[in-house]
C-alpha positions as CSV (number, residue, x, y, z in Angstrom):
1,M,15.5,13.1,-16.4
2,A,15.5,9.8,-15.4
3,K,14.6,6.5,-17.5
4,I,12.3,4.7,-15.2
5,G,10.1,1.6,-15.5
6,W,7.0,1.1,-13.4
7,I,4.9,-2.0,-12.8
8,G,1.6,-2.0,-11.3
9,L,-1.2,0.9,-12.1
10,G,-4.1,0.1,-9.3
11,N,-5.3,2.7,-7.5
12,M,-2.5,3.9,-6.0
13,G,0.4,3.0,-8.7
14,N,-1.8,5.0,-11.4
15,P,-1.3,8.4,-9.6
16,M,2.3,7.7,-8.1
17,S,3.8,7.1,-11.5
18,K,2.0,9.6,-12.8
19,N,3.5,12.2,-10.8
20,L,6.7,11.0,-12.0
21,L,5.5,11.4,-15.8
22,D,4.3,15.0,-14.7
23,A,7.8,16.0,-13.4
24,G,9.2,15.3,-16.9
25,H,10.6,11.7,-16.9
26,D,10.7,9.1,-19.3
27,L,8.2,6.4,-18.1
28,Q,7.7,2.9,-19.6
29,V,4.7,1.4,-17.7
30,W,3.1,-2.2,-17.9
31,N,0.1,-3.8,-16.1
32,R,-1.7,-6.9,-16.5
33,T,-4.9,-5.0,-17.5
34,K,-3.6,-3.0,-20.0
35,S,-6.6,-0.7,-20.1
36,K,-5.1,0.7,-16.8
37,A,-2.3,2.1,-18.7
38,D,-4.2,4.4,-21.3
39,E,-4.7,7.6,-19.3
40,L,-0.7,7.2,-18.5
41,V,-0.3,6.5,-22.3
42,G,-2.1,9.3,-23.3
43,A,0.2,11.4,-21.4
44,G,3.1,10.7,-22.8
45,A,4.2,7.2,-21.1
46,V,5.1,4.1,-23.5
47,L,3.5,0.9,-22.9
48,A,6.2,-1.9,-22.4
49,D,5.1,-5.4,-23.7
50,S,6.6,-7.2,-20.3
51,P,7.7,-6.1,-17.1
52,K,11.0,-7.8,-18.7
53,A,11.0,-5.2,-21.3
54,A,10.0,-2.2,-18.8
55,A,13.2,-3.0,-17.1
56,A,15.3,-3.1,-20.2
57,A,14.7,0.3,-21.1
58,S,14.8,2.1,-17.7
59,D,17.8,2.7,-15.0
60,F,14.9,2.9,-12.1
61,V,12.4,0.1,-11.9
62,F,9.5,0.5,-9.5
63,T,6.4,-2.2,-8.8
64,M,3.7,-1.3,-6.8
65,V,1.7,-4.8,-6.7
66,A,-1.2,-6.4,-4.3
67,D,0.9,-9.3,-2.6
68,G,3.7,-11.2,-2.6
69,P,2.9,-13.7,-5.5
70,T,1.8,-10.6,-7.9
71,L,5.5,-9.4,-6.6
72,H,7.5,-12.6,-7.4
73,A,5.4,-13.2,-11.0
74,V,6.3,-9.5,-12.0
75,T,10.0,-10.0,-10.9
76,L,10.8,-13.8,-11.3
77,G,9.0,-15.0,-14.3
78,A,10.0,-15.7,-17.5
79,D,9.3,-12.2,-18.7
80,G,9.9,-10.4,-15.2
81,L,11.7,-7.7,-14.9
82,V,14.9,-9.5,-13.4
83,A,15.3,-10.7,-16.6
84,G,15.5,-7.6,-18.3
85,L,17.9,-6.3,-15.7
86,S,21.7,-5.1,-16.9
87,P,24.2,-4.2,-13.8
88,G,23.9,-1.0,-12.2
89,K,20.1,-0.5,-12.0
90,I,18.0,0.0,-9.2
91,V,14.7,-1.7,-8.6
92,V,12.1,-0.5,-6.0
93,D,9.3,-2.3,-4.6
94,M,6.6,-0.1,-3.0
95,S,4.3,-3.1,-2.6
96,T,3.3,-4.4,1.2
97,V,4.6,-7.8,1.3
98,S,6.4,-10.3,3.3
99,V,10.0,-10.0,4.6
100,E,10.6,-13.5,3.1
101,E,8.8,-12.6,-0.3
102,S,11.1,-9.4,-0.3
103,S,14.2,-11.6,0.4
104,K,13.7,-13.8,-2.6
105,V,13.3,-10.7,-4.9
106,N,16.5,-9.0,-3.3
107,A,18.7,-12.1,-3.8
108,A,17.4,-12.1,-7.7
109,V,18.3,-8.4,-8.3
110,E,21.6,-8.7,-6.0
111,A,22.5,-11.8,-8.8
112,A,21.9,-9.3,-11.6
113,G,24.4,-6.9,-10.3
114,C,21.7,-4.4,-9.4
115,K,20.5,-3.0,-6.1
116,F,16.8,-3.5,-4.4
117,L,15.0,-1.1,-2.2
118,R,12.0,-1.7,-0.4
119,A,9.9,1.0,-0.2
120,P,6.1,0.9,0.9
121,V,4.1,3.9,1.6
122,T,1.8,5.3,3.9
123,G,-1.3,7.2,3.3
124,S,-4.3,7.3,1.0
125,V,-5.0,7.3,-2.9
126,A,-5.9,11.3,-2.3
127,L,-2.6,11.7,-0.8
128,A,-0.5,9.7,-3.9
129,K,-2.6,11.8,-6.6
130,A,-1.0,14.7,-4.3
131,G,2.3,13.3,-3.9
132,T,2.4,13.7,-0.5
133,L,2.9,10.0,0.8
134,G,4.9,8.7,3.5
135,I,7.5,6.3,1.9
136,L,9.6,4.1,4.3
137,T,12.7,2.3,2.5
138,S,15.4,0.1,3.3
139,G,18.0,-0.9,1.4
140,D,21.4,-0.1,0.0
141,K,22.0,3.4,1.3
142,A,23.8,4.6,-1.7
143,S,20.7,3.5,-4.3
144,Y,18.5,5.0,-1.8
145,D,20.4,8.8,-2.4
146,K,20.3,8.0,-5.9
147,T,16.5,7.3,-6.1
148,L,15.5,10.0,-3.5
149,P,14.9,12.7,-6.0
150,L,12.2,10.8,-7.4
151,F,10.9,9.5,-4.0
152,E,10.3,13.5,-3.2
153,I,8.0,13.8,-6.2
154,M,5.8,10.9,-5.0
155,G,6.2,11.3,-1.1
156,G,6.3,14.0,1.2
157,N,7.5,12.4,4.0
158,Q,10.9,10.3,3.6
159,F,12.7,7.5,6.2
160,Y,15.2,5.5,5.6
161,L,15.4,2.7,8.0
162,G,18.5,0.6,7.4
163,G,19.9,-1.9,5.0
164,G,17.7,-5.0,5.0
165,D,14.0,-5.2,5.1
166,E,13.4,-2.9,8.2
167,A,10.7,-1.1,6.2
168,R,8.7,-3.9,5.7
169,V,8.1,-4.6,9.4
170,M,7.5,-0.9,9.9
171,K,4.9,-0.6,7.2
172,L,3.2,-3.7,9.0
173,S,3.4,-2.5,12.3
174,L,1.7,0.9,10.3
175,N,-0.8,-1.1,9.1
176,L,-1.8,-2.9,12.2
177,M,-2.1,0.0,13.8
178,I,-4.3,1.6,11.1
179,A,-6.8,-1.5,11.4
180,T,-7.2,-1.7,14.9
181,T,-8.0,2.0,15.0
182,M,-11.1,1.4,12.8
183,Q,-12.1,-1.5,14.9
184,M,-12.1,1.0,18.0
185,E,-13.7,3.6,15.9
186,A,-16.6,1.0,14.9
187,E,-17.3,0.2,18.5
188,A,-17.3,4.0,19.4
189,V,-19.4,5.0,16.5
190,V,-21.9,2.2,17.5
191,L,-22.0,2.4,21.2
192,A,-23.1,6.3,20.5
193,E,-25.5,5.3,17.8
194,K,-27.4,2.8,20.3
195,A,-27.6,5.6,23.0
196,G,-29.4,8.0,20.0
197,L,-26.6,10.4,18.7
198,D,-25.8,10.3,15.0
199,A,-23.0,8.6,13.2
200,Q,-21.6,11.5,11.4
201,Q,-21.8,13.5,14.6
202,A,-19.9,10.9,16.4
203,A,-17.6,10.7,13.8
204,D,-16.6,14.3,13.6
205,I,-16.3,14.5,17.4
206,I,-13.8,11.6,17.2
207,A,-11.7,13.1,14.1
208,G,-11.5,16.4,16.2
209,S,-10.9,15.0,19.8
210,A,-7.8,14.1,21.4
211,V,-8.0,10.4,20.0
212,G,-8.3,12.1,16.2
213,S,-5.6,11.5,13.7
214,P,-5.0,11.7,9.8
215,L,-6.8,8.3,9.9
216,T,-10.1,9.5,11.4
217,N,-10.3,12.3,9.5
218,Y,-10.0,10.3,6.1
219,K,-12.5,8.1,7.2
220,K,-15.2,10.3,8.9
221,A,-17.0,10.9,5.9
222,L,-17.1,6.9,5.0
223,I,-18.6,6.1,8.3
224,G,-20.9,8.9,8.6
225,A,-22.5,8.3,5.1
226,G,-22.3,4.5,5.6
227,N,-21.1,4.4,2.4
228,Y,-18.0,2.3,2.2
229,A,-16.4,2.6,-1.4
230,P,-12.9,0.9,-1.4
231,A,-9.8,3.1,-0.6
232,F,-8.4,0.1,1.2
233,S,-10.3,-3.4,0.9
234,V,-11.1,-5.9,3.7
235,K,-9.2,-8.2,1.6
236,L,-6.1,-6.4,1.3
237,M,-6.0,-5.7,4.7
238,I,-6.7,-9.1,5.8
239,K,-3.7,-10.0,4.0
240,D,-1.7,-7.3,5.7
241,L,-2.6,-8.6,9.2
242,K,-1.8,-11.9,8.3
243,L,1.6,-11.1,7.0
244,A,1.9,-8.8,10.6
245,E,1.0,-11.4,12.8
246,A,4.0,-13.8,11.0
247,V,6.3,-11.0,11.7
248,G,5.0,-11.1,15.5
249,K,5.8,-14.7,15.6
250,Q,9.1,-14.1,14.1
251,Y,10.3,-11.2,17.0
252,G,8.2,-13.1,19.7
253,V,5.6,-9.9,19.8
254,S,2.0,-11.3,21.1
255,L,-0.6,-8.8,18.9
256,E,-3.8,-9.7,20.4
257,S,-5.9,-6.7,19.3
258,T,-4.2,-7.6,15.7
259,K,-5.5,-10.9,16.0
260,L,-9.0,-9.7,17.0
261,T,-9.2,-6.8,14.2
262,K,-8.5,-9.6,11.6
263,S,-11.0,-11.9,12.9
264,R,-13.7,-9.3,12.8
265,L,-12.4,-8.6,9.0
266,E,-12.6,-12.1,8.0
267,L,-16.2,-12.1,9.3
268,A,-17.0,-8.8,7.1
269,A,-15.2,-10.8,4.2
270,E,-17.5,-14.2,4.9
271,K,-20.5,-11.9,4.6
272,G,-19.6,-10.3,1.1
273,Y,-17.6,-7.4,2.3
274,G,-14.4,-8.5,1.2
275,E,-14.2,-5.9,-1.6
276,M,-15.6,-2.7,0.6
277,D,-13.4,-0.4,2.4
278,F,-12.1,-2.1,5.8
279,S,-13.7,0.8,7.6
280,I,-16.9,-1.2,6.8
281,L,-16.5,-2.3,10.5
282,T,-18.6,-0.2,11.7
283,K,-21.5,-1.2,9.3
284,L,-20.4,-4.9,10.8
285,L,-21.1,-3.9,14.2
286,E,-24.3,-2.1,13.4
287,E,-25.6,-5.5,12.3
288,E,-24.6,-7.4,15.1
289,S,-26.3,-4.9,17.6
290,D,-29.5,-4.7,15.7
291,F,-29.1,-1.0,14.7
292,V,-30.4,0.0,11.4
293,R,-30.0,4.1,10.4
């Protein structure tokens, strides 16, 4: 069994690491809010004093955090995981961060004689619990091959994309499409509502049509009920779209629908919806269209 360190026990990190623990691996965990580790510790994980301590006790060290600054804090800080590395270990970041933020961590990990894999995921909290996420990975191929059995516990679809930061670009490409899909669905549902149709029925029809997708199926219940409990928040999606825009500029690609959707999400945040699910774009358009359910 592998000795694994896991940093970041949020909505995704908690079930992903729990699947590794349930598979019989030794697990050291750390989170800024210690109480989030209670369930895992109760199931047999060890609570580390710091990311450094988790890394020192592990052969594989995973991070799953909200953004680039947090990734840098848990990797590059005085008690960060890099300080606990010894040669030959593998560090795997499964967060969504920029290429520049990722490159800084890679340099520090490589300087410690270790390898760094970029492995952002696609899918919802439900898929994280089920162990059926999509995992996009780039970095050292031999390290990927060693880590693949662990990835297979957490995800049903594995993609190796190259030796650098290719996985970062692909994840941002997916997220801009996810966000713009929700803007399109908002327009479709509110137009249907204004014509007298029911929101739930409209969302169900969209999900079952030629434009339907796993995403429209995930979100149809939230949109239909008008209950936007956060699976992925407005604020986090704004962060990802800003990163996507930066990559677009880097490669000279105009992302016009991304810009529009980001502006809509920023307006939702200004209205106090920043912590709600990003599918609240439907509610935002309902309010602007003077529609009350």
